[in-house]
N, C-alpha and C positions, 0 to 999 in steps of 0.2 A: 711298233714291232716288238715282239716278245723279248724279254730279257734273256741274255745269254746264260746266266747262272740260274740253275733250277733248284739247287739244294746245297746246303753246306756239307752234305755227305758226298758231293760230287768232286772228290779229290782222290789222289792216289793213296792206296792203303799205307804206303810207307810214310806218308805225312802224319798219319795218326800214330803209327808205331814209334817214330822218332819223337814226335810231340810228347807222347806219354813218358818216354825214357828221359827226355830233357826236362820235363816238368818235375820229375822225381829227383833227378840228380843235380840239375843246374837251373832252378827256376828263376834265378836273378840275372841270367845272361842277357846282355844288351847287344843287338846285332843290326847290321845293315845289309839289305839285299838289293841288287840292282838288275834291271832288265837290259838285255843285250840282244840285238839281231845280228846274226853272224853272216847272213847272205844279203844280196841286193834285192829288195822287194820290188814288186811290179809298179808300185807308186809309193810316194813318201809316207811312212807310217805316221808322221806328224799330222797328216790329214785326219787321223782317227782320234785326235786328242779329245774333242768334246764328247764323242761317243764312249771312249774309255772312261772318262770322268763319270759319265752317267751310269755306266755299268758298275763301276766300283761303288758309287753311291748305293746302288741296288744291293750289291754284295753286303755292304755294311748294315743294311736293314734286315738281313736274314738272321734267323735263329735256328738251332737244331730243334726238330720236333720230337715229341716223346716217342713216336714210332721209330724215328731214326736212332735215337739214343738206345732204345730197346734192341735194335739190330746190332749196334756196337757192343752192347752188353752181352749179346749172344756169342761174340767171338771170344774164345777162352783166354786169349792173351791180353784182352783189354780189361783193365782193372776198374773197380767201382769208383775209386776216388777220381779217376780221370774222367769218367762219364759224369760224375758230379760236377767237376770243373766245367765240362762242356754244357751243362744245363744253364750256366750263367754266361757262357762265352759269346761274344760277338766281335766282329772285326771293327776296329775303331778307325774312323776316317782320318784322324789326326796323325796316324802313323804311316800314311802312304801319300806320296805326292806324285802327280803326273804333270810333266812339263814337256816343252819341245826345245830342240836345239837345231835350228835350220830345218832340214828334212827329217831329222831323227826324233823319235818318240822316246822320252826318258821317264822311267818309272822307278822310284826308289822307296823302299819300305824300311823305316828306321824305328826301333823301339825295343821293348822287352821281347826276347826271342819267342817266348811262348804266346805272344800276341801278334807277331808279324811273320813268323815262319810259314803260316798257312796261306799267306797271300800268293805265294809263288804259282801254284798250279792254276788258281783262278785267274790271275793276271794273264797267264799264257793262253788259256783257252778263251778268254775274253778277246784278247788281241787277235788271235787266230780266226775266230768266228767272224768278228767284225771285218777283218781284212778280206776274207773270202766271200762274204756277202756281196761285196762290191765287184768281185771278179766272176761270180757264178753266172753261167749262161744257161739258156733253156735246155741244152743237151748235156750239161755237166753231170747231172745225176745218172743219166743214161750211160754215160761213159764210165762212171764210178761203178755202177752195177755190173757192167760188162767185165770190168777188171776184177771185181770181187768174184764173179762167176768163174773167171779163169783161174783164180786162186783155188777155189773149191774143186774144180776139175783137176788141177795139178795135185792137190792133196789126195784125191781119189786115185789118181794114177800112181802116186807115190806109195799108196797103200798096197799095191801089187808087188812091190819089191820084196826080195827075200827078207824075212824077219832078222833082226839083230838082237843082241843081248838085252837091250833096253828099248822101250817104245819111244816113238817120236811124239813130243808134247810141246805145244806152244800156247802162249797167252797173249792177250791184248794189253799192250803198254802204250796205247795211243791217245790218251786223254789230252795231254798238254799241247799236242800239235794237230789235233783233229780238224777236219773240215768244218764240222758242226756237231752239235749235240744230237740232232736228229739222225745224222749219218752214222755216228758212232753207235747209237741205239740199233740201227738197222744192221750194221756190220756184226756187232756182238751177238744179236739175236739170230742172225742168219748162220753164223759159224757154229753157235751152240746147237742149232737145229740140224744143220747139214753134215757137220764133221765132228760130232761129240767125242769120237775116239781120239782125236788129235787136240781139239780145242779145250783147254783145261781151266780157263778163268780170265779175269780182267783185273787190272790195277785200279779201275774206277769203282769205288766202293758203292756209289749210288746205283750203278748198273749191276753190280754183283747182287745187291739187295733186290733190285727190280726184277731181274731175270733168274734169281735163285741159283747163281753160279758162284764159284769160289773167288773171293778177293785175294789178289796176289801182291806180295811185296814185303820187303823187310826194311832196308836202310838205303839212304842216298848219301852223296858226297858231303852234304852240309853237316850231317851228323858227325862224321869223322873230322871234318875240317874244324868244327867248333872246338874240338879238343886241343887244337893248336893254341888256343887262348884260354884254356881252363886251368892254368897253373901247374900242370905237370911238365916235366922236362920235355922239350920239343921232340927230342929223339924218341920219346916213349908215348907220343900222343895216340898212335894207332892201338898199342896194347891197352892203354887206359880206356879208350872208346870201346874196344871189343870186350874188355872185362866188365865194364858197366852194362853192356848189352846182355852178356851172359847172366849177370845178376838180376837184371830186370825181367828177362824172359825165360830163363831156366830151362832151355831146351826147345822152346818155340822159336819160330822166325830165324832159323839157323843158316841163312845164306849171307855170307860176308862179302862186302864190296871191296875190291882189291886195288883200285887204281888211283887213290888219292895222291900218293907219291910214287906211283909206278909199281908194277908187279914184283920186281926184284926186291924192293924195299919192303913191300908187304910180306912177302914170303920170309924175309929175315925176321919179321916179328911174329909170324904165324907158326909158333912152335908146336910141339906135340900136344900140349894142353889145349890150345885153340883148335888145332887140326882134328882132335878127337871130339871136341865139344860142338863145333859147327858142322852143319849138315853138308855144306858145300860153299862154293864161291861164285861171284857174279863178275862177268867181263863187261867193261863199258868203254875201253879204248885200247888202241894198239892192235896188232895182228892177232886175230882170235885163235889161229892155229898155234902160233908161238906161245900165246898165253896158256892155252889148254895143255900143251906139252909140258910147260913149266909146272903147271898145277899137278899133273899126273906124276912128274918126276919128284915133286915135293912129297906127295903122298907115298910114293914108293920108298923114298929115303926114310920116311917116318914108319915104314912097314905097316901102312894103313891100306886096306883093300879099297881101291878106287871104285869098285862096283857098289860100294855102300855110300858113295859121295855123289853130289849133284853139281854139275858145272852149268851155270845159267849164262847164256849169251844174250846180250841186249843192246849191242852197239850198231845202230843204223841198219838193222837186218831187213832183208826181204825173204820170201820163202825159199828162193833158189839158194841163197847163202845159208839159210838154216838147214836145208836138205844136205848141202855139201858138208857142213860141220857135223851134222848127225852121222853121215856115212863115215867120217873120219874118226869120231870118238865113241859111237854108241856101243861098240863091242868091248870098250874098256872102262866106261864110266856111265853114269846116268846124265845125259844132256837134257837141257830144257831151253826154251827160246822165248824171249819177250820181244814181240814185234810191235812197233809203234806207228810211225808216220806212214809206212808202207801199207798198213791195214786201214787206218782211219782217215788218211788224206791222200789216197792214190786216185786222183780224179782226172789227170791230164794237165792240171795247173801246177806249176812249180810250188812246192811247199815252202813256208818260211822255216828258217832254222833259228828259232828264238829260245832263249833261256832266261831264267831269273836266278842269279847265283848269290850265295853268301859271300860278301866282300870283306866284312870285318866283324869281330866279336870282342866285346869288352874293350873297345877302343884299339884293338890290335888287328892288323891285317891277317887274313887267312888265305890259303891258296890250295888249288889242286895242281899237282905236277903231272899232267896227263901223259900217257904213252902215245897219244895222237897229236900231230901238229895242229895248232889252232884252237885246242880245247882248254889251254891254260888261261885262266882269267884272274888277273891280279894286277893292280896298278902300282904296287909297291915293289919296285925292282930290287931294293935292298933286301926285303924279306924273301923274295923269290930266290935271290942268290944265296942267302943263308940257308934256306930250305934245301936247295939243290946240293949245297956243300954237305949238310948234315946227312942227307940220304944218298949222296953220290949219284944224283940223277942228272942225266945228260939233257942238254937243251934240244927239244924236238920241234 
C-alpha cells in the first residue's frame, strides 16, 4: 500500500512561518510534543502501532526537492537562509517515539524545536489516514461526494442572498484530520473549480503548489506557548511573541491568534501598536459571536476602523455556522473562515479528534488556557494554576 506522506511540503503553511521565526529568534529551544486523541475511536488506536512506525520511517527518509524549495522561495515572506536550512533538513528518527499504553497509541517527539516541531501535522494525517483505511466501505466515497455536492449547492444558494459590505470567503484547513490525501485533493480541486468566488485557498502547502491556489496560514498556539519558556516575564509572553513576529515578517502574515490564555487576556496585551500593525485576529475557541463582539469593541475603543481588519473563524466550523457568522459580522468587518474536518472528513464516519501539542519547552511546562472546555492540555497543575492567576483566567 502506498505511503501516506507524499512530500515534506504537505504540511500547514503556519508550520513553515513559525519554523522560520523560531529558527531566527530561538534556534536552541528544546521541546516536547505529545499526541492526544480527545474522543473515543471506533477501535483501539494501539492497533495502528506497527503501521505508524512504518510511516514515520518513510517520513524520515524524505527530503525537500529543489522544485519544492523553489516554490517556498517564491513566497515573499520566506527568507533565503530558511530555504538554505531546508536544503539539508530531514526528520530524524531518534527524536520521535511511538509506543502503546493499553488501547492507547502514544507518540512523543522530543528534541531541538527546529527539528521536532514539524512532526505534528505529519503524525496527525498519518494516524488519520491509517485509521480510516480500516473503516472505509465500498460506498464511503459515494457518500462523501454527495455531501461535498450538497455543500456546493448550499454555497450557490447562499450566493443569491443580498450582498453585504464584505464578501464571503473560506479556505480549507483540513489537512491534519482529513480522511485521506486523495480525498483532500478531490475536495480542494472541486471547490476551486466549482465555487472560486468563495473558496480562496488551503493551509496545505503541497496542494497550494499542486493546484496553483493561495497557501493560507500565519501562526498556531505552539508559537505563542513557546514564549512562556523563553526567558521573558510570563505576564509579557504574548507581547514578546507578537513583537518578534512583527520584526520577522514586517507586515506580512498579519493575523494574530488570540486564545492561548483567553481572549480577554489577549486583548489586554493587544494595544494600539499591535492593533494597528496586525491585519486581524483568528478565533479558535469559545463562543465565536462573543469573541467577535469583543474584537470589534476593542477596535472601536482604539478608534480603528474595523472594516480594515479581518476576523478569521476556525474553530470546528461547518458551512452553516460560517454562513451564520458571516451574516452577523460582514457588515461591520471583513470575516473569513477556515473549515477543516467538515470539508475533508465528512464521509458519514465519525472523525477522530486528534492533536499533537507542545507540552514543554526548555525543560519548562507550557500551556494553552482555552476558552473552550476540554481544550486545555497540560499535565502540570501547578503551572496551570500559576498561569490562571497571572492572567485572571477562569477554569472552563
